[in-house]
C-alpha positions in Angstrom: 0.0 0.0 0.0 1.5 3.4 -1.0 2.0 5.9 1.7 0.2 9.2 1.4 2.6 12.2 1.2 2.9 14.1 4.4 1.1 17.4 4.5 3.3 20.6 4.6 3.8 21.8 8.2 1.9 25.0 8.8 3.0 27.9 11.0 0.8 29.2 13.8 0.2 33.0 13.6 -1.0 35.4 16.2 -4.7 36.4 15.7 -6.5 39.5 17.0 -9.8 38.6 18.8 -11.1 42.1 17.9 -10.4 41.6 14.2 -11.6 38.1 14.2 -15.0 39.1 15.7 -15.4 42.1 13.4 -14.3 40.3 10.2 -16.8 37.4 10.5 -16.4 33.7 9.7 -15.5 34.2 6.0 -12.4 36.3 6.7 -9.3 34.8 8.1 -6.2 36.7 9.3 -2.8 36.1 10.9 0.2 38.0 12.2 2.9 35.5 11.5 6.1 35.3 13.6 9.4 34.0 12.5 8.6 30.6 13.9 7.5 27.6 11.8 9.8 28.0 8.7 12.8 26.4 7.1 15.3 29.2 6.8 18.6 29.0 8.6 21.3 31.2 10.0 20.5 34.9 10.2 17.1 34.1 8.6 16.3 31.2 10.9 12.6 30.5 10.7 9.7 31.7 8.6 11.5 34.4 6.5 9.3 35.4 3.6 11.4 38.2 2.3 12.0 37.8 -1.4 14.3 40.8 -1.2 16.5 39.2 1.4 19.7 37.3 0.5 18.2 34.1 2.0 18.1 30.9 -0.1 15.3 31.4 -2.6 14.0 27.9 -2.2 13.6 28.4 1.6 11.8 31.7 1.1 9.4 30.1 -1.3 8.7 27.2 1.0 8.0 29.6 3.8 5.6 31.6 1.7 3.9 28.3 0.7 3.4 27.5 4.3 1.8 30.8 5.0 -0.5 30.4 1.9 -1.3 26.9 3.1 -2.5 28.2 6.4 -5.1 30.3 4.5 -5.9 27.3 2.2 -4.8 29.1 -1.0 -2.1 28.3 -3.5 1.3 29.9 -3.0 0.7 32.1 -6.1 -2.4 33.6 -4.4 -0.4 35.0 -1.5 -0.3 38.6 -2.8 2.6 40.7 -1.6 4.0 43.9 -3.1 7.4 45.6 -3.6 7.2 47.9 -0.5 8.8 51.3 -1.0 7.5 53.3 2.0 4.9 55.0 -0.1 1.3 56.1 0.5 0.1 54.1 -2.5 -2.5 51.3 -2.6 -3.0 48.4 -5.1 -6.5 47.0 -5.7 -6.4 43.2 -6.1 -9.1 42.0 -8.4 -10.0 38.7 -10.2 -7.2 39.3 -12.7 -4.5 39.0 -10.1 -1.6 36.9 -11.3 1.2 37.4 -8.8 2.4 40.9 -9.7 4.4 42.9 -7.1 3.8 46.6 -7.8 5.8 49.2 -5.9 3.2 50.2 -3.4 2.7 49.7 0.4 -0.9 48.5 0.7 -3.5 46.3 -1.0 -7.3 46.0 -0.8 -9.7 43.4 -2.3 -13.2 42.1 -2.2 -12.1 38.9 -4.1 -12.2 35.6 -2.2 -9.3 33.2 -2.4 -6.4 35.7 -2.3 -4.4 36.4 0.8 -3.1 40.0 1.1 0.2 40.0 2.9 2.6 42.8 4.1 6.1 42.1 5.2 7.8 43.8 8.1 10.8 43.9 10.3 10.0 46.9 12.6 7.6 48.9 10.4 3.9 48.5 11.3 1.8 45.8 9.5 -1.9 46.8 9.7 -4.7 44.4 8.7 -8.2 45.9 7.8 -11.6 44.2 7.5 -15.2 45.1 6.9 -16.9 41.8 7.5 -20.3 43.0 6.6 -19.2 44.3 3.1 -16.6 41.6 2.6 -13.7 44.0 1.9 -10.2 43.6 3.3 -6.9 45.4 3.3 -3.3 45.2 4.4 -0.9 48.0 4.8 2.8 48.4 5.6 3.4 51.6 7.5 6.8 52.7 8.8 7.1 56.3 9.9 7.1 57.6 6.3 4.1 55.7 5.2 2.2 56.6 8.3 3.0 60.3 7.9 2.2 60.5 4.2 -1.1 58.8 4.2 -0.9 55.0 3.5 -3.4 54.3 6.3 -6.0 56.8 5.1 -5.5 55.7 1.5 -6.1 52.1 2.3 -9.4 53.0 4.0 -10.4 55.1 1.0 -9.7 52.2 -1.3 -11.7 49.9 0.8 -14.7 52.3 0.8 -14.4 52.5 -3.0 -14.9 48.7 -3.1 -18.1 49.0 -1.0 -16.8 49.0 2.6 -18.4 51.4 5.2 -15.9 53.4 7.1 -17.7 52.9 10.4 -17.6 49.1 9.9 -13.9 48.8 9.2 -11.7 47.4 12.0 -7.9 47.8 11.7 -5.3 46.1 13.8 -1.6 46.9 14.1 0.6 43.9 14.4 4.2 43.4 15.6 6.2 46.6 15.1 9.0 48.5 16.8 7.8 49.9 20.2 8.5 53.3 21.8 11.1 51.8 24.2 13.2 50.7 21.2 13.0 53.5 18.6 15.5 56.2 19.3 15.6 59.1 16.8 17.6 62.3 16.2 16.4 65.9 16.4 15.9 66.2 12.6 13.4 63.4 12.7 11.4 65.1 15.5 11.4 68.4 13.6 10.0 66.8 10.5 7.0 65.5 12.5 6.4 68.7 14.4 6.5 70.7 11.1 3.7 68.4 9.9 1.6 68.7 13.1 2.8 70.4 16.3 0.6 68.0 18.4 2.8 65.1 17.3 5.1 66.1 20.1 3.0 63.6 22.1 4.7 60.8 20.3 8.2 61.7 21.5 9.9 61.5 24.9 13.5 62.3 25.8 16.0 59.5 25.4 19.2 58.9 27.4 21.2 60.2 24.5 21.4 64.1 24.6 19.3 65.7 21.9 17.6 62.5 20.9 14.1 61.1 21.5 12.2 57.9 21.7 9.5 57.7 19.1 6.1 56.0 19.6 5.2 54.9 16.0 2.4 52.5 17.2 0.6 55.4 18.9 0.9 57.6 15.9 -0.5 54.8 13.8 -3.5 54.2 16.0 -4.2 57.9 16.3 -4.3 58.3 12.5 -6.5 55.3 12.1 -8.9 56.6 14.7 -8.9 60.0 13.1 -9.8 58.4 9.8 -13.0 57.0 11.3 -12.2 53.3 11.8 -12.0 51.2 14.9 -8.4 50.5 15.6 -6.3 48.3 18.0 -2.6 47.6 18.7 -1.4 44.1 19.6 1.4 45.8 21.5 4.2 43.5 20.3 7.7 45.1 20.1 9.8 43.4 17.4 13.2 44.8 18.6 13.7 42.9 21.9 11.9 39.7 20.9 14.5 37.9 18.7 12.9 34.6 19.3 9.6 35.6 17.6 10.4 38.5 15.3 12.9 39.8 12.8 14.0 43.4 13.4 15.9 45.6 11.0 17.1 47.9 13.8 18.3 45.0 15.9 20.2 43.6 12.9 21.8 47.1 12.3 22.9 47.4 15.9 24.3 43.9 15.8 26.2 44.8 12.6 24.7 41.8 10.8 24.7 41.8 7.0 21.0 41.1 6.4 17.7 40.3 8.1 14.5 38.3 7.6 11.0 39.6 7.2 7.8 38.3 8.9 4.4 38.5 7.2 0.9 39.6 8.3 -1.9 38.6 6.0 -5.6 38.5 5.6 -8.0 36.6 3.2 -11.6 36.2 2.3 -12.3 32.5 2.3 -13.9 30.9 -0.8 
């Protein structure tokens, strides 16, 4: 008797109870950690970063595992070439694996998982369970400041979502205790909005500040009229679960992995 091939091991992501409740039974989401993958060395675990120098076969296997958790083919795990922009890509029934240079995606099409990669920047997943519209955005300081969050919401509304029914959740990102910035950085934000001084506190280094990117993200989501929540997971100190660009830089390592946060409408 011939043995059946073993099923691919699937990773276990972190889920938001708020988003799960708001999205409904047809929408599935997951904030994946670095655990549950096949990459080795610097990238050990579930590195899905096509732009990293990791072994390509390992990256593709890791992506297939993420897609498998959603029950979709690997080619239906939609990710983009992230460039810290405010731009959004609408995934429709013609989607064939393209990676446009944008930082957010929205769709009302079942069977496609929208994924954003991160290694300190904020991954935000959006859902209007009533309308059946979802979104995913990558928001570092530049994207958050220039409107990627608001643009994602507007794109969802254009697909039939109701702003008041959208729930957005911020996943693992660098926290205020880990993000030290210089005076020029602070000045840029205060020039945009003087009230943004609330997101900075003095650091131990003279003339420098600690920046609270998650609070900025949540404030802008709330101001845009959606219900928002933060999982409160800091990527920098948690090397066991998360990749971190800043941690890699401080350790003088040559490269780093990327984790993924994704959401899909089930078929």
